[in-house]
Backbone as CSV, one residue per row, in Angstrom:
resi,resn,N_x,N_y,N_z,CA_x,CA_y,CA_z,C_x,C_y,C_z
1,MET,0.838,-1.191,0.001,0.000,0.002,0.002,0.887,1.251,0.001
2,PRO,0.547,2.250,-0.821,1.368,3.471,-0.885,1.088,4.409,0.271
3,LEU,1.376,3.952,1.475,1.117,4.786,2.649,2.000,6.032,2.661
4,HIS,3.156,5.958,1.988,4.026,7.132,2.000,3.359,8.323,1.311
5,HIS,2.490,8.047,0.322,1.767,9.145,-0.307,0.722,9.734,0.639
6,ALA,0.107,8.881,1.444,-0.850,9.389,2.440,-0.142,10.289,3.458
7,VAL,1.080,9.913,3.821,1.851,10.749,4.746,2.165,12.099,4.102
8,LEU,2.514,12.079,2.815,2.744,13.348,2.109,1.483,14.206,2.133
9,ALA,0.329,13.576,1.947,-0.929,14.324,1.958,-1.166,14.981,3.310
10,LEU,-0.865,14.261,4.383,-1.064,14.815,5.724,-0.117,15.994,6.000
11,LEU,1.029,15.989,5.348,2.010,17.055,5.572,1.747,18.291,4.729
12,THR,0.736,18.259,3.863,0.466,19.442,3.036,-0.038,20.612,3.872
13,ARG,-0.693,20.327,4.987,-1.250,21.408,5.808,-0.189,22.069,6.673
14,ARG,0.622,21.251,7.306,1.627,21.810,8.220,2.644,20.720,8.557
15,PRO,3.814,21.104,9.028,4.790,20.109,9.493,4.233,19.365,10.710
16,ASN,4.677,18.127,10.873,4.231,17.304,11.993,5.365,16.422,12.467
17,HIS,5.244,15.941,13.701,6.153,14.884,14.147,5.415,13.555,14.067
18,GLY,6.114,12.469,14.325,5.604,11.130,14.045,4.271,10.797,14.694
19,TYR,4.178,11.026,15.990,2.943,10.638,16.695,1.756,11.508,16.273
20,GLU,2.017,12.774,15.915,0.942,13.614,15.380,0.441,13.061,14.052
21,LEU,1.364,12.618,13.208,0.970,12.051,11.924,0.162,10.769,12.100
22,LYS,0.570,9.942,13.040,-0.173,8.709,13.308,-1.608,9.029,13.725
23,ALA,-1.760,9.986,14.645,-3.094,10.348,15.124,-3.936,10.967,14.014
24,ARG,-3.334,11.813,13.197,-4.076,12.463,12.117,-4.501,11.459,11.050
25,PHE,-3.630,10.510,10.754,-3.982,9.471,9.776,-5.180,8.668,10.258
26,GLU,-5.136,8.217,11.496,-6.211,7.382,12.029,-7.512,8.164,12.165
27,GLU,-7.404,9.461,12.434,-8.605,10.288,12.520,-9.204,10.525,11.137
28,ALA,-8.343,10.739,10.142,-8.822,11.050,8.798,-9.425,9.833,8.099
29,ILE,-8.799,8.672,8.275,-9.230,7.484,7.551,-10.319,6.737,8.295
30,GLY,-10.275,6.740,9.616,-11.324,6.089,10.389,-11.058,4.621,10.644
31,PRO,-12.011,3.931,11.278,-11.796,2.558,11.746,-11.719,1.514,10.654
32,GLN,-12.183,1.828,9.438,-12.196,0.805,8.391,-10.789,0.406,7.958
33,TRP,-9.850,1.294,8.059,-8.473,0.981,7.633,-7.712,0.275,8.731
34,GLY,-7.937,0.679,9.970,-7.167,0.124,11.074,-6.062,1.073,11.495
35,GLY,-5.415,0.766,12.606,-4.377,1.628,13.137,-3.107,1.613,12.295
36,LEU,-2.311,2.643,12.448,-1.029,2.757,11.743,0.087,2.473,12.731
37,ASN,0.887,1.463,12.463,1.987,1.096,13.346,3.038,2.205,13.362
38,ILE,3.394,2.675,14.546,4.304,3.808,14.644,5.691,3.458,14.123
39,GLY,6.126,2.207,14.323,7.420,1.797,13.785,7.427,1.835,12.265
40,HIS,6.348,1.366,11.664,6.234,1.394,10.202,6.201,2.837,9.709
41,LEU,5.498,3.692,10.452,5.422,5.098,10.053,6.809,5.735,10.034
42,TYR,7.624,5.455,11.034,8.959,6.044,11.047,9.829,5.498,9.916
43,GLN,9.601,4.250,9.530,10.313,3.723,8.360,9.914,4.483,7.094
44,ILE,8.626,4.781,6.971,8.133,5.543,5.824,8.755,6.934,5.819
45,LEU,8.796,7.574,6.989,9.361,8.916,7.073,10.843,8.920,6.712
46,GLU,11.576,7.897,7.152,12.992,7.793,6.788,13.155,7.707,5.275
47,ARG,12.305,6.927,4.637,12.382,6.782,3.178,12.038,8.094,2.487
48,LEU,11.032,8.797,2.989,10.642,10.072,2.374,11.744,11.115,2.520
49,VAL,12.424,11.113,3.665,13.559,12.030,3.851,14.687,11.659,2.895
50,ARG,14.963,10.366,2.783,16.021,9.895,1.894,15.748,10.280,0.445
51,ASP,14.466,10.195,0.039,14.107,10.500,-1.351,13.950,11.990,-1.621
52,GLY,14.070,12.816,-0.589,13.972,14.256,-0.768,12.565,14.794,-0.795
53,TYR,11.578,13.963,-0.439,10.185,14.412,-0.441,9.800,15.096,0.868
54,VAL,10.572,14.858,1.900,10.306,15.423,3.218,11.638,15.862,3.816
55,SER,11.624,16.986,4.507,12.815,17.405,5.245,12.579,17.199,6.738
56,ARG,13.662,17.041,7.484,13.562,16.761,8.913,14.378,17.797,9.690
57,SER,13.760,18.298,10.741,14.460,19.231,11.630,14.154,18.843,13.064
58,GLN,14.985,19.300,13.967,14.776,18.974,15.371,14.237,20.186,16.119
59,VAL,13.279,19.887,17.005,12.681,20.920,17.842,13.060,20.629,19.285
60,ALA,13.696,21.601,19.939,14.135,21.413,21.319,12.941,21.467,22.263
61,GLN,12.966,20.603,23.253,11.926,20.577,24.278,12.596,20.601,25.647
62,THR,12.062,21.375,26.547,12.706,21.551,27.840,12.503,20.364,28.779
63,ASP,11.335,19.736,28.699,11.013,18.697,29.675,11.076,17.292,29.116
64,ARG,11.522,17.136,27.881,11.609,15.819,27.251,12.602,15.881,26.106
65,PRO,12.988,14.731,25.533,13.970,14.753,24.443,13.472,15.550,23.237
66,ASP,14.411,16.084,22.482,14.058,16.828,21.271,13.236,15.931,20.343
67,LYS,12.340,16.555,19.580,11.511,15.775,18.653,11.828,16.155,17.215
68,ASN,11.650,15.197,16.320,11.863,15.433,14.903,10.584,15.996,14.283
69,LEU,10.739,17.041,13.502,9.611,17.653,12.813,9.807,17.433,11.316
70,TYR,8.771,16.943,10.657,8.848,16.599,9.240,8.047,17.610,8.427
71,THR,8.671,18.094,7.331,8.065,19.135,6.495,8.069,18.679,5.038
72,LEU,6.961,18.891,4.358,6.843,18.534,2.951,7.715,19.455,2.096
73,THR,8.492,18.890,1.187,9.320,19.688,0.278,8.572,19.909,-1.038
74,GLU,9.124,20.758,-1.902,8.521,20.983,-3.226,8.499,19.685,-4.024
75,ALA,9.561,18.902,-3.922,9.604,17.614,-4.635,8.538,16.674,-4.089
76,GLY,8.318,16.732,-2.775,7.295,15.887,-2.178,5.905,16.268,-2.637
77,GLU,5.638,17.575,-2.756,4.326,18.015,-3.235,4.109,17.614,-4.693
78,ALA,5.166,17.705,-5.500,5.061,17.296,-6.893,4.782,15.791,-7.008
79,GLU,5.462,15.008,-6.174,5.234,13.553,-6.175,3.807,13.238,-5.744
80,LEU,3.328,13.931,-4.714,1.957,13.728,-4.254,0.954,14.084,-5.342
81,ARG,1.162,15.197,-6.024,0.228,15.613,-7.074,0.209,14.605,-8.224
82,SER,1.371,14.111,-8.595,1.443,13.119,-9.673,0.703,11.851,-9.301
83,TRP,0.880,11.387,-8.064,0.221,10.153,-7.612,-1.281,10.353,-7.411
84,ALA,-1.665,11.455,-6.766,-3.050,11.656,-6.369,-3.974,11.955,-7.544
85,THR,-3.429,12.372,-8.679,-4.271,12.707,-9.825,-4.227,11.635,-10.913
86,THR,-3.632,10.497,-10.607,-3.528,9.385,-11.559,-4.461,8.264,-11.127
87,ALA,-5.189,7.690,-12.078,-6.143,6.616,-11.748,-5.430,5.419,-11.136
88,TRP,-6.111,4.768,-10.206,-5.583,3.561,-9.563,-5.905,2.350,-10.435
89,VAL,-4.919,1.501,-10.650,-5.085,0.284,-11.450,-4.798,-0.921,-10.575
90,ARG,-5.727,-1.857,-10.530,-5.523,-3.063,-9.726,-4.436,-3.931,-10.362
91,VAL,-3.439,-4.310,-9.569,-2.339,-5.116,-10.099,-2.201,-6.454,-9.383
92,GLY,-2.858,-6.621,-8.245,-2.661,-7.833,-7.450,-3.697,-8.904,-7.651
93,GLY,-4.669,-8.688,-8.572,-5.720,-9.676,-8.746,-6.716,-9.630,-7.600
94,PHE,-7.629,-10.581,-7.606,-8.663,-10.649,-6.571,-8.367,-11.847,-5.681
95,ARG,-7.613,-11.614,-4.638,-7.270,-12.689,-3.707,-8.115,-12.566,-2.463
96,ASP,-8.869,-13.594,-2.168,-9.754,-13.582,-1.010,-9.826,-15.011,-0.491
97,GLU,-9.653,-15.171,0.813,-9.676,-16.509,1.398,-10.991,-17.224,1.136
98,LEU,-12.065,-16.471,0.915,-13.358,-17.086,0.652,-13.285,-18.027,-0.539
99,PHE,-12.538,-17.647,-1.576,-12.456,-18.497,-2.764,-11.790,-19.834,-2.428
100,LEU,-10.819,-19.816,-1.539,-10.174,-21.054,-1.134,-11.122,-21.889,-0.274
101,LYS,-11.930,-21.217,0.554,-12.916,-21.947,1.349,-13.963,-22.600,0.449
102,LEU,-14.376,-21.893,-0.593,-15.339,-22.459,-1.536,-14.748,-23.682,-2.240
103,LEU,-13.457,-23.623,-2.534,-12.777,-24.786,-3.124,-12.853,-25.972,-2.183
104,GLY,-12.545,-25.744,-0.906,-12.555,-26.822,0.071,-13.944,-27.371,0.314
105,ALA,-14.933,-26.471,0.447,-16.303,-26.914,0.723,-16.868,-27.696,-0.462
106,SER,-16.567,-27.261,-1.678,-17.056,-27.967,-2.864,-16.492,-29.375,-2.938
107,ALA,-15.249,-29.520,-2.521,-14.627,-30.840,-2.556,-15.238,-31.788,-1.533
108,LEU,-15.845,-31.226,-0.482,-16.432,-32.056,0.577,-17.884,-32.448,0.311
109,GLY,-18.512,-31.794,-0.661,-19.870,-32.176,-1.012,-20.891,-31.085,-0.760
110,PRO,-22.162,-31.339,-1.139,-23.204,-30.308,-1.081,-23.471,-29.764,0.321
111,GLN,-23.449,-30.623,1.331,-23.760,-30.167,2.677,-22.708,-29.184,3.182
112,ALA,-21.444,-29.486,2.934,-20.370,-28.582,3.355,-20.472,-27.250,2.630
113,LEU,-20.777,-27.292,1.338,-20.915,-26.055,0.573,-22.069,-25.217,1.105
114,ALA,-23.204,-25.843,1.368,-24.360,-25.114,1.887,-24.071,-24.518,3.265
115,THR,-23.356,-25.262,4.097,-23.011,-24.769,5.431,-22.127,-23.538,5.348
116,LEU,-21.111,-23.595,4.482,-20.217,-22.449,4.320,-20.976,-21.230,3.814
117,ILE,-21.786,-21.414,2.787,-22.485,-20.282,2.177,-23.423,-19.618,3.181
118,GLU,-24.157,-20.410,3.951,-25.071,-19.833,4.930,-24.312,-19.134,6.055
119,SER,-23.227,-19.736,6.514,-22.415,-19.119,7.561,-21.826,-17.800,7.075
120,GLN,-21.340,-17.800,5.828,-20.754,-16.592,5.270,-21.815,-15.516,5.061
121,ARG,-23.017,-15.925,4.664,-24.104,-14.967,4.470,-24.420,-14.240,5.787
122,GLN,-24.509,-14.984,6.872,-24.799,-14.374,8.165,-23.681,-13.433,8.603
123,THR,-22.444,-13.811,8.289,-21.303,-12.958,8.618,-21.390,-11.633,7.866
124,TYR,-21.688,-11.683,6.576,-21.805,-10.458,5.781,-22.954,-9.575,6.281
125,LEU,-24.083,-10.189,6.627,-25.214,-9.413,7.131,-24.851,-8.722,8.446
126,SER,-24.096,-9.415,9.292,-23.637,-8.817,10.537,-22.686,-7.655,10.262
127,GLU,-21.810,-7.815,9.273,-20.893,-6.745,8.905,-21.656,-5.515,8.406
128,LEU,-22.690,-5.737,7.603,-23.479,-4.619,7.086,-24.164,-3.859,8.213
129,ALA,-24.645,-4.580,9.212,-25.269,-3.922,10.365,-24.243,-3.065,11.111
130,GLY,-23.037,-3.603,11.294,-21.983,-2.843,11.960,-21.568,-1.620,11.165
131,LEU,-21.500,-1.755,9.842,-21.141,-0.620,8.986,-22.204,0.471,9.036
132,ALA,-23.465,0.067,9.115,-24.538,1.052,9.211,-24.406,1.869,10.496
133,ARG,-24.027,1.208,11.574,-23.823,1.928,12.840,-22.643,2.893,12.715
134,GLN,-21.541,2.428,12.099,-20.385,3.298,11.923,-20.720,4.500,11.040
135,ARG,-21.555,4.248,10.038,-21.930,5.337,9.114,-22.656,6.442,9.867
136,ARG,-23.502,6.084,10.818,-24.216,7.099,11.602,-23.250,7.863,12.507
137,VAL,-22.297,7.135,13.091,-21.350,7.778,14.001,-20.445,8.768,13.263
138,HIS,-20.032,8.416,12.044,-19.057,9.223,11.302,-19.715,10.022,10.177
139,ALA,-20.988,10.346,10.323,-21.719,11.054,9.259,-21.096,12.416,8.940
140,ASP,-20.444,13.049,9.901,-19.872,14.382,9.696,-18.401,14.354,9.304
141,GLU,-17.856,13.173,9.021,-16.445,13.048,8.620,-16.416,12.524,7.183
142,PRO,-16.253,13.410,6.194,-16.434,13.050,4.783,-15.572,11.877,4.307
143,LEU,-14.273,11.893,4.599,-13.403,10.834,4.097,-13.724,9.491,4.739
144,VAL,-13.996,9.505,6.034,-14.374,8.280,6.728,-15.687,7.747,6.157
145,ALA,-16.642,8.651,5.901,-17.933,8.232,5.352,-17.778,7.584,3.982
146,VAL,-16.893,8.126,3.161,-16.652,7.534,1.840,-16.085,6.136,1.980
147,LEU,-15.138,5.953,2.892,-14.524,4.641,3.090,-15.548,3.632,3.601
148,ILE,-16.440,4.081,4.488,-17.478,3.187,4.998,-18.447,2.823,3.878
149,ASP,-18.814,3.794,3.042,-19.687,3.498,1.904,-19.045,2.482,0.967
150,ALA,-17.745,2.589,0.776,-17.035,1.624,-0.064,-17.091,0.226,0.558
151,ALA,-16.940,0.160,1.878,-17.012,-1.129,2.565,-18.416,-1.726,2.451
152,VAL,-19.437,-0.887,2.537,-20.817,-1.365,2.386,-21.032,-1.934,0.985
153,ALA,-20.590,-1.199,-0.030,-20.764,-1.661,-1.407,-20.013,-2.961,-1.648
154,HIS,-18.812,-3.050,-1.105,-18.004,-4.264,-1.272,-18.685,-5.459,-0.596
155,THR,-19.217,-5.232,0.605,-19.852,-6.322,1.342,-21.132,-6.766,0.653
156,LYS,-21.896,-5.816,0.111,-23.106,-6.182,-0.628,-22.761,-6.986,-1.875
157,ALA,-21.677,-6.626,-2.529,-21.244,-7.390,-3.699,-20.837,-8.808,-3.299
158,ASP,-20.138,-8.925,-2.167,-19.751,-10.249,-1.667,-20.985,-11.083,-1.332
159,LEU,-22.008,-10.422,-0.809,-23.244,-11.114,-0.470,-23.892,-11.670,-1.733
160,GLY,-23.894,-10.906,-2.805,-24.421,-11.392,-4.072,-23.590,-12.519,-4.648
161,LEU,-22.296,-12.490,-4.376,-21.416,-13.545,-4.865,-21.811,-14.912,-4.322
162,LEU,-22.356,-14.943,-3.115,-22.725,-16.225,-2.513,-23.809,-16.928,-3.323
163,ASP,-24.758,-16.160,-3.869,-25.785,-16.766,-4.716,-25.163,-17.351,-5.977
164,SER,-24.207,-16.621,-6.541,-23.505,-17.125,-7.724,-22.718,-18.382,-7.394
165,ALA,-22.092,-18.398,-6.207,-21.315,-19.573,-5.800,-22.210,-20.797,-5.644
166,ALA,-23.390,-20.606,-5.046,-24.308,-21.731,-4.871,-24.760,-22.275,-6.216
167,GLN,-25.008,-21.379,-7.160,-25.483,-21.794,-8.481,-24.403,-22.534,-9.266
168,HIS,-23.210,-21.987,-9.288,-22.150,-22.544,-10.136,-21.440,-23.734,-9.502
169,LEU,-21.318,-23.712,-8.173,-20.558,-24.765,-7.517,-21.429,-25.916,-7.029
170,GLY,-22.764,-25.723,-7.029,-23.662,-26.782,-6.584,-23.452,-28.092,-7.328
171,PRO,-23.479,-28.099,-8.656,-23.253,-29.347,-9.387,-21.878,-29.961,-9.119
172,LEU,-20.866,-29.098,-8.981,-19.517,-29.600,-8.697,-19.473,-30.278,-7.342
173,ALA,-20.123,-29.680,-6.355,-20.138,-30.262,-5.016,-20.925,-31.585,-5.012
174,SER,-22.018,-31.637,-5.765,-22.803,-32.869,-5.830,-21.993,-33.996,-6.448
175,ALA,-21.262,-33.677,-7.505,-20.426,-34.698,-8.149,-19.314,-35.152,-7.220
176,ALA,-18.729,-34.213,-6.475,-17.658,-34.568,-5.550,-18.205,-35.427,-4.416
177,GLY,-19.414,-35.105,-3.938,-20.006,-35.876,-2.858,-20.332,-37.291,-3.277
178,SER,-20.793,-37.468,-4.521,-21.114,-38.806,-5.018,-19.862,-39.648,-5.200
179,ALA,-18.766,-39.000,-5.553,-17.535,-39.732,-5.825,-16.800,-40.127,-4.559
180,ARG,-17.070,-39.413,-3.465,-16.347,-39.705,-2.230,-16.925,-40.924,-1.547
181,THR,-16.066,-41.749,-0.950,-16.499,-42.897,-0.151,-16.985,-42.378,1.187
182,PRO,-18.196,-42.776,1.610,-18.696,-42.293,2.902,-17.732,-42.641,4.030
183,GLU,-17.480,-41.650,4.849,-16.563,-41.875,5.973,-17.302,-42.595,7.098
184,ARG,-16.607,-43.529,7.742,-17.193,-44.245,8.876,-16.735,-43.602,10.168
185,SER,-17.646,-43.536,11.102,-17.321,-42.952,12.389,-16.431,-43.898,13.178
186,PRO,-15.713,-43.403,14.179,-14.906,-44.284,15.032,-15.738,-45.393,15.668
187,ALA,-16.999,-45.101,16.032,-17.852,-46.131,16.636,-18.129,-47.262,15.650
188,GLN,-18.353,-46.885,14.378,-18.578,-47.906,13.359,-17.321,-48.754,13.162
189,ALA,-16.186,-48.119,13.171,-14.938,-48.860,12.997,-14.719,-49.829,14.143
190,ARG,-15.020,-49.395,15.385,-14.858,-50.288,16.534,-15.840,-51.453,16.440
191,GLY,-17.049,-51.157,15.918,-18.033,-52.228,15.775,-17.572,-53.288,14.804
192,ASP,-16.955,-52.857,13.720,-16.440,-53.831,12.755,-15.345,-54.675,13.385
193,THR,-14.510,-54.058,14.185,-13.412,-54.791,14.817,-13.953,-55.828,15.805
194,ASP,-14.962,-55.416,16.592,-15.544,-56.354,17.552,-16.196,-57.532,16.857
195,ALA,-16.897,-57.229,15.754,-17.571,-58.308,15.033,-16.579,-59.284,14.433
196,ALA,-15.394,-58.789,14.127,-14.381,-59.653,13.525,-13.531,-60.350,14.567
197,GLY,-13.805,-60.141,15.841,-13.018,-60.785,16.894,-11.682,-60.153,17.093
198,GLY,-11.564,-58.874,16.748,-10.293,-58.184,16.940,-9.545,-58.117,15.636
199,PRO,-8.513,-57.308,15.567,-7.729,-57.144,14.341,-7.077,-58.463,13.921
200,GLY,-7.079,-58.679,12.582,-6.308,-59.794,12.041,-7.100,-61.075,11.888
201,GLY,-8.393,-61.120,12.152,-9.107,-62.386,11.952,-10.559,-62.249,12.302
202,THR,-11.367,-63.321,12.125,-12.777,-63.321,12.459,-13.025,-64.387,13.490
203,ARG,-14.172,-64.228,14.142,-14.496,-65.226,15.143,-14.706,-66.597,14.504
204,GLY,-15.125,-66.582,13.242,-15.334,-67.867,12.577,-14.044,-68.634,12.337
205,ASP,-12.910,-67.913,12.407,-11.627,-68.602,12.197,-11.206,-69.373,13.428
206,ARG,-11.783,-69.051,14.585,-11.353,-69.685,15.807,-12.057,-71.020,15.961
207,THR,-11.351,-72.052,16.435,-11.910,-73.403,16.650,-11.639,-73.818,18.068
208,GLY,-12.217,-74.901,18.458,-12.023,-75.386,19.811,-10.765,-76.196,19.977
209,SER,-9.892,-76.245,18.975,-8.683,-77.077,19.066,-7.499,-76.287,19.584
210,ASP,-7.738,-75.079,20.210,-6.599,-74.307,20.738,-5.840,-75.099,21.763
C-alpha cells in the first residue's frame, strides 16, 4: 500500500512529528483501515527524507527529548500531485480466502458447501449492520464516510457472490459428494473390529482345538 503518499498528503497542511501524523492518519481514515503502526510510520518517514520528499528538523523541548519535525518539500508536493491525480489500477488480482474456502467446501460435497455459504451470508449481514452503525457515528467526517460506503458496497457485492457460488458450484459439489467414499465414524470402525473378533481375523476362524 502506498502509505508514503498518504503521509505526504497529511504534511500538506503543516509540518508534523511522528505521533501527530499517526493520530491524524487514524482520525482522517477512520476505523475501516485500522491503526497505523508507529514503527512502520517512522520507516516511511525515513524513506521520504532519503528520497527528498520530506525534510527533517529537530525541535528542542525543555522537559523531554528533542523531537523530529517533518516538512513537505517541493519535490514531495510534486510527487503527491502526480500520484493523487492518476487513476488507480488493480495489479494484485482478486485474492480472497473465501475463494479457497469455496474450493474446500465444494470438494467435501453439497452439505459442506451449503453450510459455508449460509455461515458466510450471516457474517456479511452482521458486517453490514456494523457498517450502518459506523456510518451514523461518522456522518460528519467526509473521508471516513466515503470509506465506509465503499465497505458497504463491497460487502453487498460479496453477499451477491454467494448466490452465484451456490449456483455454479452446486453441481460440482454434488459430483464430488457422489464420488467420495462415505466416511465411517470411530464407533462404526470399533463395531467392525468387535464383530471380527479383533484385528487380524474373524471369530469364525477360531476353533475349539486351541
